[in-house]
C-alpha positions as CSV (number, residue, x, y, z in Angstrom):
1,M,0.0,0.0,0.0
2,Y,2.8,2.4,0.9
3,V,4.6,1.7,-2.4
4,W,1.5,2.5,-4.4
5,F,0.9,5.7,-2.4
6,L,4.5,6.8,-2.9
7,F,4.2,6.1,-6.7
8,G,1.0,8.1,-6.9
9,F,2.5,11.0,-5.0
10,L,5.6,11.1,-7.2
11,F,3.5,10.8,-10.4
12,T,1.2,13.7,-9.3
13,A,4.2,15.8,-8.3
14,C,5.9,15.2,-11.7
15,N,2.8,16.2,-13.6
16,Q,2.4,19.4,-11.5
17,T,6.1,20.3,-12.1
18,Q,5.6,19.7,-15.9
19,V,2.6,22.0,-16.0
20,K,4.4,24.7,-14.0
21,S,7.4,24.3,-16.3
22,E,5.2,24.7,-19.4
23,V,3.5,27.8,-18.0
24,H,6.9,29.2,-17.0
25,Q,8.3,28.6,-20.5
26,S,5.5,30.6,-22.2
27,K,7.0,33.6,-23.9
28,Y,3.7,35.6,-23.4
29,C,2.4,37.0,-20.2
30,T,-1.3,37.1,-19.4
31,N,-1.7,40.7,-20.6
32,Q,0.0,39.9,-23.9
33,M,-2.2,36.9,-24.5
34,S,-5.3,38.9,-23.8
35,L,-4.4,41.3,-26.6
36,F,-4.5,38.6,-29.4
37,S,-6.4,35.7,-27.8
38,V,-9.2,34.1,-29.7
39,P,-12.5,34.4,-27.8
40,D,-14.6,31.2,-27.2
41,S,-17.4,32.8,-29.3
42,L,-15.3,32.4,-32.5
43,K,-15.0,29.1,-34.3
44,K,-11.6,27.7,-34.8
45,I,-10.8,26.1,-38.2
46,T,-8.0,25.1,-40.6
47,I,-7.9,26.3,-44.2
48,D,-6.4,25.0,-47.4
49,Y,-4.0,27.7,-48.4
50,Q,-3.6,26.1,-51.9
51,L,-7.2,26.7,-52.9
52,E,-8.0,29.5,-55.3
53,A,-9.7,32.5,-53.8
54,K,-13.3,31.5,-54.7
55,P,-13.1,27.9,-53.5
56,L,-11.2,29.0,-50.4
57,L,-14.0,31.5,-49.5
58,K,-16.6,28.8,-50.1
59,S,-14.7,26.4,-47.8
60,I,-14.4,29.0,-45.0
61,E,-18.1,29.8,-45.2
62,E,-19.0,26.2,-45.0
63,K,-16.9,25.6,-42.0
64,L,-18.2,28.7,-40.3
65,D,-21.7,28.2,-41.5
66,T,-22.0,31.8,-42.5
67,N,-22.5,33.8,-45.7
68,V,-22.2,37.5,-45.1
69,C,-21.5,40.2,-47.7
70,G,-19.5,43.3,-47.0
71,E,-18.8,42.6,-43.3
72,L,-15.7,41.5,-41.5
73,V,-16.2,37.9,-40.2
74,G,-13.7,36.6,-37.6
75,F,-12.5,33.2,-36.7
76,G,-9.6,31.3,-35.2
77,L,-7.1,30.0,-37.7
78,I,-5.5,26.8,-36.5
79,L,-1.9,26.5,-37.6
80,E,0.1,23.3,-38.1
81,N,1.7,23.6,-34.7
82,E,-1.8,23.8,-33.2
83,D,-1.3,27.5,-32.4
84,V,-4.4,29.6,-33.1
85,V,-4.4,33.1,-34.7
86,K,-7.4,35.4,-34.8
87,V,-8.1,36.4,-38.4
88,K,-10.9,38.0,-40.3
89,Y,-12.2,38.1,-43.9
90,R,-14.6,40.2,-45.9
91,K,-16.8,38.8,-48.7
92,M,-17.5,41.3,-51.4
93,C,-20.7,40.7,-53.3
94,D,-21.8,42.7,-56.4
95,D,-25.4,43.2,-55.2
96,G,-25.8,46.5,-57.0
97,M,-25.0,48.5,-53.8
98,I,-22.1,50.9,-53.8
99,S,-19.8,50.2,-50.9
100,C,-17.1,52.6,-49.7
101,Y,-14.4,51.9,-47.3
102,L,-12.8,55.3,-46.6
103,G,-9.6,55.7,-44.6
104,R,-8.7,52.1,-44.6
105,K,-5.2,52.4,-43.1
106,E,-4.1,48.9,-44.0
107,A,-0.6,47.4,-44.1
108,N,-0.6,45.0,-47.1
109,V,1.5,41.8,-46.6
110,I,2.0,39.7,-49.8
111,L,3.8,36.4,-50.1
112,N,4.9,35.1,-53.5
113,L,5.1,31.4,-54.6
114,K,8.6,31.1,-53.1
115,G,7.5,32.5,-49.8
116,L,9.2,35.9,-50.3
117,L,7.4,38.5,-48.2
118,L,6.6,42.1,-49.0
119,I,5.0,44.7,-46.7
120,E,3.8,47.8,-48.5
121,H,5.9,46.8,-51.5
122,E,9.0,46.5,-49.4
123,I,10.9,43.2,-49.2
124,V,11.1,42.2,-45.5
125,P,12.8,39.0,-44.1
126,M,10.4,36.9,-42.1
127,D,12.3,37.4,-38.8
128,S,12.2,41.2,-39.4
129,V,8.5,41.6,-39.9
130,K,7.8,42.4,-36.3
131,F,10.5,45.1,-36.3
132,W,9.1,46.6,-39.5
133,M,5.7,46.9,-37.8
134,R,7.2,48.4,-34.7
135,K,8.9,51.0,-36.8
136,N,6.1,51.9,-39.1
137,F,2.8,51.3,-37.3
138,L,3.1,54.0,-34.6
139,K,4.4,57.5,-35.2
140,K,4.4,59.8,-32.2
141,K,1.2,58.2,-30.8
142,V,-0.4,58.3,-34.2
143,I,-1.4,54.9,-35.5
144,K,-0.6,54.8,-39.2
145,Y,-2.1,51.3,-39.9
146,K,-5.4,50.1,-38.4
147,R,-5.2,46.6,-39.8
148,T,-3.0,44.1,-41.7
149,S,-4.1,42.2,-44.7
150,V,-2.4,39.0,-45.9
151,L,-2.3,37.8,-49.5
152,W,-0.5,34.7,-50.8
153,D,-0.1,32.7,-54.0
154,V,-1.7,29.3,-54.3
155,E,1.9,27.9,-54.6
156,T,3.2,29.7,-51.6
157,P,4.6,27.2,-49.1
158,K,2.2,26.6,-46.2
159,D,5.1,27.0,-43.7
160,S,5.8,30.5,-45.0
161,I,2.2,31.6,-44.8
162,E,1.8,30.4,-41.2
163,K,5.2,31.9,-40.2
164,A,3.9,35.2,-41.6
165,F,0.7,35.1,-39.4
166,A,2.9,34.4,-36.3
167,A,5.3,37.1,-37.2
168,I,2.5,39.6,-37.7
169,R,1.1,38.7,-34.3
170,D,4.5,39.3,-32.7
171,G,4.7,42.6,-34.6
172,Y,1.5,43.8,-33.0
173,L,2.9,43.0,-29.6
174,L,5.9,45.2,-30.2
175,V,3.6,48.0,-31.4
176,Y,1.4,47.5,-28.3
177,E,4.6,47.6,-26.2
178,N,5.5,51.0,-27.6
179,L,2.0,52.2,-27.2
180,A,1.9,51.1,-23.6
181,Q,5.1,53.1,-22.9
182,E,3.8,56.2,-24.6
183,L,0.4,56.1,-22.9
184,F,1.2,54.7,-19.5
185,S,5.0,54.6,-19.2
186,K,4.7,50.9,-18.4
187,K,5.4,47.5,-20.0
188,I,2.4,45.5,-21.3
189,C,2.8,42.9,-18.5
190,E,2.6,45.6,-15.9
191,L,-0.7,47.2,-17.2
192,K,-4.0,47.1,-15.4
193,T,-7.0,45.5,-17.1
194,S,-8.5,48.9,-17.9
195,E,-5.2,49.9,-19.5
196,I,-5.2,46.8,-21.6
197,D,-8.7,47.6,-22.8
198,T,-7.5,51.1,-23.8
199,L,-4.8,49.5,-26.0
200,K,-7.4,47.2,-27.6
201,K,-9.6,50.2,-28.5
202,R,-6.7,52.3,-29.8
203,L,-5.4,49.4,-32.0
204,P,-7.6,46.4,-32.3
205,F,-5.7,43.2,-33.3
206,T,-7.0,42.9,-36.9
207,V,-5.4,40.5,-39.4
208,E,-7.5,40.2,-42.5
209,L,-7.3,37.5,-45.2
210,D,-7.1,39.3,-48.6
211,L,-9.7,37.6,-50.8
212,K,-10.0,40.3,-53.3
213,R,-9.2,37.7,-56.0
214,T,-12.7,36.3,-55.4
215,I,-14.8,36.6,-58.5
216,L,-17.6,39.0,-57.7
217,L,-21.1,37.7,-58.4
218,P,-22.6,39.7,-61.3
219,P,-25.7,41.7,-60.7
220,P,-28.9,40.5,-62.3
221,P,-29.5,41.7,-65.9
222,P,-31.7,44.8,-66.3
223,P,-35.3,44.2,-67.4
224,I,-35.9,44.2,-71.1
225,E,-37.8,47.3,-72.1
226,T,-40.6,46.8,-74.6
227,T,-42.1,49.4,-77.0
228,E,-45.7,49.9,-77.8
229,E,-45.2,48.3,-81.2
230,E,-43.8,45.1,-79.7
231,E,-46.8,44.9,-77.4
């Protein structure tokens, strides 16, 4: 009996030590995670990066069970390493209505078929994406870019695409860090909940899938006008 008790105690202790070790090894503090965490209200799905835009959009909508035109729809994108990144997409439908999106301060990230990455037409190494964002997103408390869009080629390596999403997330964290210093003279991990909420309002974490390649649905043909002679 004593041997089994000792074994159980040691097993439990080892498990607790492992859990504590995993928590300790996390590179994000609670405040940082709250800035980009995926809420339970959003579905979490995987996507096939090699699909053309229209089939990709259809696949996403089927998994999310939604079909919304003109609005940003959010979900959790599950990466190969089981990490989850919060992303959004906008379905544009040609329904005869004129839609305007003024002042879209958007940083465009594009990956070619070899995985080469460009931000705002500037070639940026993957491990430098976060530093580019820190340098360019915030200028003397003025936020230059409100969101980040990501576009890739159907032949772009999956690994490169997912590294880009992770790099963008880390870039946002550096921007938030600078913003926290300018607004509160603190590091993110030292902020109060109310101060974290202020950061979220000033710069919402918004990473948008660029699906502009999607073929717009044509509007219905105009009615055929008839003349009195035809009648």
